[in-house]
C-alpha positions in Angstrom: -37.3 -104.1 74.1 -38.0 -105.7 77.5 -41.5 -107.2 77.9 -43.3 -105.9 81.0 -44.5 -108.6 83.4 -47.4 -108.0 85.7 -45.5 -108.0 88.9 -47.4 -105.2 90.6 -50.1 -105.6 93.3 -52.9 -103.7 91.5 -54.0 -102.4 88.1 -53.2 -98.8 88.8 -49.6 -99.7 89.4 -49.5 -101.9 86.2 -50.9 -99.0 84.2 -48.2 -96.7 85.6 -45.4 -99.2 84.8 -46.7 -99.7 81.3 -46.6 -96.0 80.6 -43.0 -95.8 82.0 -41.7 -98.8 80.1 -43.5 -98.5 76.7 -43.8 -94.7 76.4 -45.1 -93.6 73.0 -45.6 -97.1 71.6 -49.3 -97.4 70.5 -51.5 -98.9 73.2 -55.0 -98.7 71.5 -56.0 -97.8 68.0 -59.4 -96.6 66.8 -60.7 -97.3 63.3 -61.4 -94.1 61.2 -62.0 -95.9 57.9 -60.6 -98.9 56.2 -56.8 -99.0 56.6 -56.7 -95.9 58.7 -56.3 -96.0 62.4 -55.7 -93.4 65.1 -53.4 -94.7 67.8 -52.8 -93.5 71.4 -49.6 -94.2 73.2 -49.2 -95.8 76.6 -47.8 -92.6 78.2 -50.5 -90.4 76.7 -53.2 -92.8 77.8 -51.9 -92.9 81.4 -51.5 -89.2 81.6 -55.1 -88.6 80.4 -56.3 -91.3 82.8 -54.5 -89.7 85.7 -56.0 -86.3 84.8 -59.5 -87.9 84.7 -58.9 -89.5 88.1 -57.9 -86.1 89.4 -61.3 -84.7 88.4 -63.2 -87.7 89.7 -61.6 -87.1 93.1 -62.7 -83.4 92.8 -66.2 -84.6 92.0 -66.3 -86.5 95.3 -65.5 -90.0 94.2 -64.2 -91.7 97.3 -61.6 -94.5 97.4 -63.3 -97.9 96.9 -66.5 -96.2 95.6 -68.4 -97.8 92.8 -68.5 -95.9 89.5 -70.8 -96.9 86.6 -69.3 -97.5 83.2 -72.1 -98.2 80.6 -70.6 -98.4 77.1 -69.2 -100.6 74.3 -65.7 -101.0 72.8 -64.0 -97.7 72.3 -60.9 -95.9 73.5 -62.9 -93.7 75.8 -64.1 -96.8 77.7 -60.5 -97.7 78.5 -59.7 -94.1 79.4 -62.7 -94.1 81.8 -61.4 -97.4 83.3 -57.9 -95.8 83.8 -59.5 -92.9 85.6 -61.6 -95.1 87.9 -58.7 -97.4 88.7 -56.2 -94.6 89.3 -58.5 -92.9 91.8 -58.8 -96.1 93.8 -62.4 -96.8 92.9 -64.1 -99.8 91.2 -66.1 -99.7 88.0 -69.5 -101.2 87.4 -69.5 -102.0 83.7 -72.2 -103.0 81.3 -72.9 -102.7 77.6 -75.2 -100.4 75.7 -77.8 -103.2 75.2 -78.8 -102.9 78.8 -82.5 -102.4 79.6 -83.9 -99.6 81.7 -84.8 -102.1 84.4 -81.3 -103.4 84.5 -79.8 -99.8 84.6 -82.0 -99.0 87.5 -81.3 -102.2 89.4 -77.6 -102.2 88.9 -76.9 -98.6 89.6 -79.1 -98.6 92.7 -77.8 -101.9 94.1 -74.2 -100.9 93.6 -74.8 -97.4 95.1 -73.5 -95.6 92.0 -73.2 -91.8 92.4 -71.2 -91.2 89.2 -71.6 -93.0 85.9 -70.1 -92.9 82.5 -72.4 -93.5 79.5 -71.7 -94.4 75.9 -73.7 -91.7 74.0 -76.4 -89.0 74.3 -79.1 -91.5 73.8 -78.1 -93.6 76.7 -77.4 -90.5 78.8 -81.1 -89.4 78.2 -82.3 -92.9 79.3 -80.2 -92.7 82.5 -81.4 -89.1 83.1 -85.0 -90.3 82.9 -84.3 -92.7 85.7 -83.0 -90.2 88.2 -86.1 -90.3 90.3 -85.5 -94.0 90.9 -81.8 -93.3 91.5 -81.6 -90.6 94.2 -77.9 -91.3 94.8 -76.9 -90.6 91.2 -75.2 -87.2 91.0 -73.1 -87.1 87.8 -73.4 -88.5 84.3 -70.4 -88.4 82.1 -70.6 -88.8 78.3 -67.9 -91.0 76.6 -68.8 -90.0 73.0 -66.6 -87.1 72.0 -68.7 -86.2 68.9 -72.3 -86.3 70.1 -73.9 -83.4 71.9 -74.3 -83.7 75.7 -77.8 -83.5 77.1 -78.4 -80.9 79.8 -76.8 -81.7 83.1 -74.4 -84.3 81.5 -70.7 -83.7 81.6 -68.3 -84.5 78.7 -65.3 -86.8 79.1 -63.0 -84.5 77.1 -63.8 -81.5 79.3 -63.0 -83.4 82.5 -59.7 -84.6 81.1 -58.7 -81.1 80.2 -59.8 -79.9 83.6 -57.7 -82.6 85.2 -54.6 -81.6 83.3 -55.1 -78.0 84.6 -55.5 -79.2 88.2 -52.3 -81.2 88.0 -50.4 -78.3 86.4 -51.5 -76.3 89.5 -50.0 -78.9 91.8 -52.9 -81.3 92.5 -51.3 -84.7 93.3 -54.2 -86.5 95.1 -54.1 -89.3 92.5 -50.7 -90.4 93.7 -52.0 -90.7 97.3 -54.9 -92.7 96.2 -52.8 -95.1 94.2 -50.6 -95.7 97.3 -53.7 -96.6 99.3 -54.9 -99.3 96.9 -54.8 -102.8 98.5 -54.7 -106.1 96.5 -58.0 -107.1 98.2 -59.8 -103.9 96.9 -62.3 -104.4 94.2 -61.3 -103.2 90.7 -64.7 -104.1 89.2 -68.2 -105.1 90.2 -69.7 -107.1 87.3 -73.4 -107.9 87.3 -74.4 -111.2 85.8 -77.9 -112.7 85.2 -79.3 -114.7 88.1 -81.8 -117.5 88.2 -84.4 -115.3 89.9 -84.1 -112.7 87.2 -82.2 -110.2 89.4 -78.5 -109.8 88.4 -75.8 -110.7 90.9 -72.8 -108.4 91.4 -69.6 -110.4 91.1 -66.9 -108.8 93.3 -63.5 -109.1 91.6 -60.4 -107.7 93.3 -57.1 -106.4 92.0 -55.4 -109.6 93.3 -57.9 -111.6 91.2 -56.9 -109.8 88.0 -53.2 -109.7 88.7 -53.2 -113.4 89.2 -54.6 -113.8 85.7 -51.9 -111.6 84.2 -49.3 -113.7 86.0 -50.6 -117.1 85.3 -52.1 -117.0 81.7 -49.0 -118.0 79.8 -49.2 -116.4 76.4 -46.3 -115.5 74.2 -47.4 -111.9 73.7 -44.9 -109.0 73.5 -44.8 -105.4 72.3 -44.4 -106.4 68.6 -47.8 -108.2 68.6 -51.1 -106.7 67.3 -54.4 -107.7 69.0 -57.7 -107.3 67.3 -60.5 -106.5 69.9 -64.0 -107.6 69.0 -65.6 -109.1 72.1 -67.6 -106.7 74.5 -65.1 -104.9 76.6 -67.2 -105.1 79.7 -67.1 -108.9 79.7 -64.3 -110.0 81.9 -62.9 -112.3 79.3 -62.2 -109.5 76.8 -61.1 -107.3 79.6 -58.4 -109.7 80.8 -57.2 -110.1 77.3 -56.8 -106.3 77.0 -55.0 -106.1 80.4 -52.6 -108.7 79.1 -52.0 -106.5 76.1 -51.3 -103.5 78.2 -49.0 -105.4 80.5 -47.0 -106.7 77.5 -46.9 -103.5 75.6 -48.8 -104.4 72.4 -51.5 -102.5 70.6 -55.2 -103.3 70.7 -57.2 -102.5 67.5 -60.9 -102.0 68.0 -63.0 -103.6 65.3 -66.6 -104.8 64.9 -68.4 -107.7 63.3 -69.2 -105.4 60.3 -65.6 -104.6 59.7 -63.9 -107.8 60.9 -63.1 -109.3 57.5 -61.4 -106.1 56.3 -59.6 -105.5 59.6 -58.2 -109.0 59.7 -56.7 -108.3 56.3 -55.5 -104.8 57.1 -54.2 -105.1 60.6 -52.9 -108.7 60.2 -53.3 -109.4 64.0 -51.2 -111.9 65.8 -53.8 -112.6 68.5 -57.4 -112.0 69.4 -60.0 -113.0 72.0 -63.0 -114.6 70.3 -66.3 -116.4 70.8 -67.5 -119.6 69.2 -69.9 -117.7 66.9 -67.0 -115.9 65.2 -65.4 -119.2 64.2 -68.8 -120.8 63.2 -69.4 -117.9 60.8 -65.9 -118.0 59.4 -66.2 -121.7 59.0 -69.4 -121.3 57.0 -67.9 -118.5 54.9 -64.9 -120.5 53.9 -67.0 -123.6 53.0 -69.4 -121.3 51.0 -66.4 -119.8 49.1 -65.1 -123.3 48.3 -68.6 -124.4 47.0 -68.7 -121.5 44.7 -65.3 -122.1 43.1 -64.4 -124.3 40.1 -64.7 -128.0 40.7 -61.0 -128.4 40.3 -60.4 -126.0 43.2 -63.0 -127.8 45.2 -61.2 -131.0 44.7 -57.9 -129.4 45.7 -59.4 -128.1 48.9 -61.0 -131.4 49.9 -57.7 -133.2 49.2 -55.7 -130.7 51.2 -58.1 -130.8 54.1 -58.2 -134.6 54.0 -54.4 -134.8 54.2 -54.3 -132.1 57.0 -57.0 -134.0 59.0 -55.1 -137.2 59.2 -51.6 -135.7 59.3 -52.5 -133.5 62.2 -54.3 -136.3 64.0 -51.0 -138.3 63.9 -49.0 -135.3 65.0 -51.4 -134.7 67.9 -51.2 -138.3 69.0 -47.4 -138.5 68.8 -47.1 -135.3 70.8 -49.7 -136.4 73.4 -52.2 -133.8 72.2 -55.0 -136.1 71.2 -58.1 -136.3 73.3 -57.7 -139.2 75.7 -60.8 -140.1 77.6 -59.7 -143.5 78.9 -56.5 -145.3 79.8 -54.6 -147.2 77.2 -52.7 -150.4 77.8 -49.0 -150.8 76.8 -49.8 -153.0 73.8 -52.5 -150.7 72.5 -50.3 -147.6 73.1 -47.3 -149.2 71.3 -49.5 -150.3 68.4 -51.1 -146.9 68.0 -47.8 -145.1 68.2 -46.4 -147.2 65.4 -49.5 -146.7 63.3 -49.4 -142.9 63.7 -45.6 -142.7 63.1 -46.0 -144.6 59.9 -49.0 -142.5 58.8 -47.2 -139.3 59.6 -44.1 -140.4 57.6 -46.2 -141.3 54.6 -48.4 -138.2 54.6 -45.6 -135.7 55.4 -44.5 -134.9 51.8 -48.1 -134.8 50.5 -49.3 -132.6 53.3 -46.3 -130.3 52.9 -47.1 -129.7 49.3 -50.9 -129.1 49.7 -50.3 -127.1 52.9 -48.1 -124.6 50.9 -50.2 -124.7 47.8 -53.7 -124.6 49.1 -54.1 -124.2 52.9 -51.7 -121.3 53.2 -54.1 -119.2 51.1 -57.0 -120.1 53.3 -55.1 -119.1 56.4 -54.8 -115.6 54.9 -58.5 -115.1 55.9 -57.2 -114.2 59.4 -54.3 -112.2 58.1 -50.7 -113.3 57.4 -49.3 -113.1 60.8 -51.8 -114.9 63.0 -50.4 -116.9 65.9 -53.7 -117.9 67.5 -56.9 -117.0 69.3 -58.3 -117.8 72.7 -62.0 -118.7 72.3 -64.3 -118.3 75.3 -67.8 -117.6 76.4 -69.1 -121.0 75.3 -67.9 -124.3 73.8 -66.7 -124.5 70.2 -68.6 -127.0 68.1 -66.4 -130.0 67.7 -66.3 -129.9 63.8 -65.4 -126.2 63.8 -62.7 -126.8 66.5 -61.1 -129.5 64.4 -61.5 -127.6 61.1 -59.4 -124.6 62.2 -56.8 -126.4 64.1 -56.3 -128.9 61.3 -56.2 -126.0 58.8 -53.3 -124.5 60.8 -55.2 -121.7 62.5 -54.6 -122.3 66.2 -57.7 -121.9 68.4 -56.8 -122.1 72.1 -60.2 -122.7 73.7 -60.4 -121.8 77.4 -62.8 -122.2 80.2 -63.9 -119.9 83.0 -66.6 -117.8 84.5 -67.1 -114.2 85.5 -66.7 -115.5 89.1 -63.2 -116.8 88.3 -61.9 -113.6 86.6 -62.5 -115.6 84.3 -59.8 -118.1 83.2 -59.5 -121.5 84.9 -58.0 -123.5 82.1 -56.8 -122.7 78.6 -55.1 -124.6 75.8 -51.5 -123.8 75.1 -49.4 -124.7 72.0 -47.9 -127.7 74.0 -51.4 -128.8 75.2 -53.6 -128.0 72.2 -56.0 -130.9 72.8 -59.1 -130.6 70.6 -62.2 -131.5 72.5 -60.9 -130.0 75.8 -60.3 -126.5 77.3 -56.7 -127.3 78.0 -54.7 -127.7 81.2 -55.4 -125.7 84.4 -53.5 -122.4 84.6 -50.8 -122.2 87.4 -52.0 -121.8 91.0 -55.4 -123.2 90.2 -57.0 -126.4 91.7 -60.0 -128.2 90.3 -61.9 -131.0 91.8 -64.8 -133.0 90.2 -67.6 -133.9 92.6 -70.7 -136.1 92.4 -73.7 -133.7 91.7 -75.9 -135.6 94.1 -73.7 -136.7 97.0 -70.9 -134.1 96.8 -68.3 -136.9 97.0 -65.0 -135.9 95.4 -64.4 -138.0 92.3 -61.2 -136.2 91.1 -58.6 -136.1 92.4 -59.1 -139.4 94.2 -55.9 -141.2 95.3 -57.9 -144.4 95.8 -58.8 -144.6 92.1 -56.2 -146.3 89.9 -56.0 -143.2 87.6 -56.7 -140.6 90.3 -60.3 -140.1 89.2 -59.4 -139.1 85.6 -62.4 -139.8 83.3 -65.0 -139.4 86.1 -67.8 -136.9 85.3 -69.2 -134.5 87.9 -69.5 -130.9 88.9 -66.4 -128.7 88.5 -65.3 -126.9 91.6 -62.5 -124.4 91.5 -60.0 -123.0 94.0 -57.4 -120.4 93.2 -56.3 -116.7 93.4 -58.7 -115.8 90.6 -61.9 -116.8 92.5 -64.2 -113.9 93.3 -64.5 -112.3 96.7 -68.3 -113.0 96.6 -71.6 -111.6 95.4 -72.2 -108.0 96.5 -74.8 -107.6 99.2 -75.9 -111.2 98.6 -74.5 -113.4 101.4 -76.9 -116.3 100.7 -75.8 -116.6 97.1 -72.1 -116.2 98.1 -72.5 -119.0 100.7 -74.2 -121.3 98.2 -71.4 -120.7 95.6 -68.3 -120.7 97.9 -67.8 -123.5 100.3 -64.5 -124.0 102.1 -62.7 -121.9 99.6 -64.1 -123.9 96.6 -66.3 -122.2 94.0 -69.1 -124.4 92.7 -69.3 -123.7 88.9 -72.5 -125.6 88.2 -70.7 -127.0 85.1 -70.2 -130.7 84.5 -66.7 -131.8 83.5 -64.0 -134.4 83.7 -60.2 -134.5 83.7 -58.8 -136.4 80.7 -56.0 -138.9 80.8 -53.6 -136.3 79.4 -54.5 -133.8 82.2 -56.8 -131.4 80.3 -60.2 -130.3 81.4 -63.2 -131.3 79.3 -66.6 -129.7 79.7 -69.5 -132.1 79.2 -72.6 -130.0 80.3 -74.1 -127.7 82.8 -75.9 -128.2 86.1 -76.8 -124.6 86.7 -79.6 -123.1 84.7 -77.9 -120.2 82.9 -77.6 -121.0 79.2 -74.9 -119.3 77.1 -75.6 -119.3 73.4 -72.7 -119.5 70.9 -73.1 -115.7 70.3 -72.1 -115.2 74.0 -75.6 -114.1 74.9 -76.9 -115.4 78.3 -80.5 -116.4 78.9 -82.3 -117.8 82.0 -84.5 -120.7 81.2 -86.6 -120.3 84.4 -88.8 -117.3 83.2 -89.3 -118.9 79.8 -90.3 -122.3 81.3 -92.5 -120.6 83.9 -94.4 -118.8 81.2 -94.8 -122.0 79.1 -95.9 -124.1 82.0 -98.9 -121.8 82.5 -100.3 -123.2 79.3 -103.1 -125.8 79.8 -101.4 -127.8 77.1 -97.9 -128.0 78.8 -97.0 -130.1 81.8 -93.3 -129.6 81.7 -90.9 -127.6 79.5 -87.1 -127.4 79.5 -85.1 -124.9 77.5 -82.0 -126.1 75.8 -79.4 -124.3 73.6 -76.1 -124.3 75.5 -73.4 -123.3 73.0 -76.0 -123.3 70.2 -77.1 -120.4 67.9 -80.6 -120.2 69.3 -82.7 -121.7 72.2 -85.1 -124.5 71.7 -87.5 -126.2 74.2 -88.5 -129.8 75.0 -92.2 -130.1 75.8 -94.1 -132.7 77.9 -97.8 -132.2 77.1 -100.4 -132.4 79.8 -102.4 -135.6 80.1 -105.5 -133.7 79.1 -103.8 -132.4 76.0 -102.6 -135.9 75.1 -106.1 -137.4 75.7 -107.7 -134.9 73.4 -105.0 -135.1 70.8 -106.6 -134.6 67.4 -103.6 -134.6 65.1 -103.1 -130.9 65.6 -101.5 -131.0 69.1 -98.1 -130.0 67.7 -99.6 -127.1 65.9 -101.5 -125.9 69.0 -98.4 -126.1 71.2 -96.4 -124.2 68.6 -99.0 -121.4 68.7 -98.8 -121.4 72.5 -95.0 -121.0 72.4 -95.1 -118.2 69.9 -97.8 -116.3 71.8 -96.2 -116.7 75.2 -92.5 -116.2 74.3 -92.2 -113.1 72.2 -91.0 -109.5 72.3 -94.5 -108.3 73.0 -94.5 -110.6 76.1 -91.3 -109.0 77.4 -88.6 -111.4 76.1 -85.5 -110.3 74.3 -84.7 -111.4 70.8 -82.2 -114.0 71.7 -84.6 -115.5 74.3 -87.3 -116.2 71.7 -87.7 -120.0 71.2 -87.4 -120.9 67.5 -87.8 -124.7 67.7 -89.4 -127.3 70.0 -89.7 -131.0 70.3 -92.4 -133.2 72.1 -91.0 -135.6 74.6 -92.4 -139.1 74.1 -93.3 -139.7 77.7 -93.8 -137.9 81.1 -91.0 -136.8 83.4 -90.8 -138.9 86.5 -89.6 -138.3 90.1 -86.2 -140.0 90.6 -85.4 -139.7 86.9 -86.0 -136.3 85.2 -87.5 -134.7 88.4 -86.2 -134.4 92.0 -88.4 -135.2 95.0 -89.4 -131.5 95.0 -90.5 -131.7 91.3 -87.5 -129.7 90.2 -86.0 -130.5 86.8 -82.7 -132.5 86.8 -81.4 -130.7 83.7 -78.3 -132.8 83.2 -80.4 -136.0 83.3 -82.9 -134.6 80.8 -80.2 -133.4 78.4 -78.4 -136.8 78.6 -81.6 -138.9 78.2 -83.0 -136.9 75.3 -79.7 -136.0 73.6 -80.8 -137.4 70.2 -84.0 -135.4 70.4 -82.1 -132.2 71.1 -79.5 -133.0 68.3 -82.4 -133.3 65.9 -83.2 -129.6 66.5 -79.7 -128.5 65.6 -78.9 -131.1 62.9 -78.6 -128.4 60.2 -75.9 -126.6 62.2 -73.6 -129.6 62.0 -73.9 -130.2 58.2 -71.5 -127.6 57.0 -68.7 -129.2 59.0 -69.4 -132.6 57.5 -68.9 -131.1 54.1 -65.3 -130.4 55.1 -64.7 -133.9 56.2 -64.7 -133.1 59.9 
């Protein structure tokens, strides 16, 4: 069967073409119990979405209006998105873990008059906020099984009403679809801001369509995709849109059922986050440790051979991390060495790969082609482990503001330690964080600026339209068409992007949870014992904090300073103090000296985070030392 390519100008057109081309093939499948899934076909999904769009128009939803969509992964979420897109509106998505304050701010700021909600519990919470949300008129329940609170409409009832209206000759949806422009918003996603107020990222149909065109993945209608990341995150969303455009089926799973569903569905692809691979890595090593010593020896031998065999393969195919230029003699010598090692290891690796590693690969099913990991950096030892094991992990890089993908590994450019090459139509430059001078690409540099570290700036069709009702933030982020990511990176000598740190303050944990260090640090700095504090934890399981004690605290140190500071942290950063569970600081370290202007501090006494994290890297690593040990057991 022909594979649909995303050649339309907007998502509504793509949804219509998918229904026409793929018909009754399964588009999404909902888990009923282990091994039993209920699928819905492309044509049925489009027809129900069109019916829902018809009713949304009847309810007064105007073209380009913002419609709330508060819910987690489920078929009804996708159906609601179909309805919103087909009536020419834009959705404002968020997950069920949203706080009441966030609901109020987002719905009010976006001017939402109609919103979908996950279940009756969330519907009651939104209902209770109606006084603060005078514009909100309609609440629509996604859950088909729960009872709807008074004044809340049910999604199923609206779909049925829409089919009746269309049978009676209502074709307003077609007119709306024809009026959609590529520059119209398809979504307005609110992300955390450094001030604590979320920022609304405006993404257009053209942004998303560019992703579908330029993310080159060998996905077709025979593939099966397992969906586990939050659907309201743009990373998971673009993955699902790729699935729709290529005609393959998405299976909704959850962390609780992931192991069973990997075995039952045997997916070929899935979007993932670092935490998933960290957990799987630990589970495999735990299973190995619990086996007979002979089996342990077989595993370690197989992985040892895979490690060095794959390193040679990656070098010979120019897929080894290359951070500096190599001279001709060094290149020739290394090529000869890796060719000989590859030749010597080939028969041994072939045997152990078939006898040992093939069984381990069944942990992700028997048909797995690969996974794109995003939302944070993979720990290096975990990254190596799976790619050496023969489970391809195509790490990518991007932000909500870039729809999100800027760069992603491909089979031809699977360079461990990088996020791969830039996708087509995307430009990146590396600039000096202080002066703004362009370091890469720099024609004056012998290697064009490869290997130079600085802030990553992006230009391309995936870059957002701006922040909604926030011209100051938009002007600060977008300059002359370039989006300032706030991330530190470099271009390697084999033309892959490598992320080395962050300039901006938002910290993304390995679970994908975001936290803002500012409020945590502000609370800690109120303590008479603390002069400065800096929260760390980028791509880690939990946040930690570096503490500079006050001079008074140091002068009166009585051997219990660390204990007293620990008590201060626990008292000030807790659920009772208004912090979320993933924001609670679990570890801290005392910095051996004060922060100084011109080094750790700017002239305005602001923290230079990248300087602090570089200078005290060993101190930070001591916090997370136990995280790295499982990988070392595998010989990573």
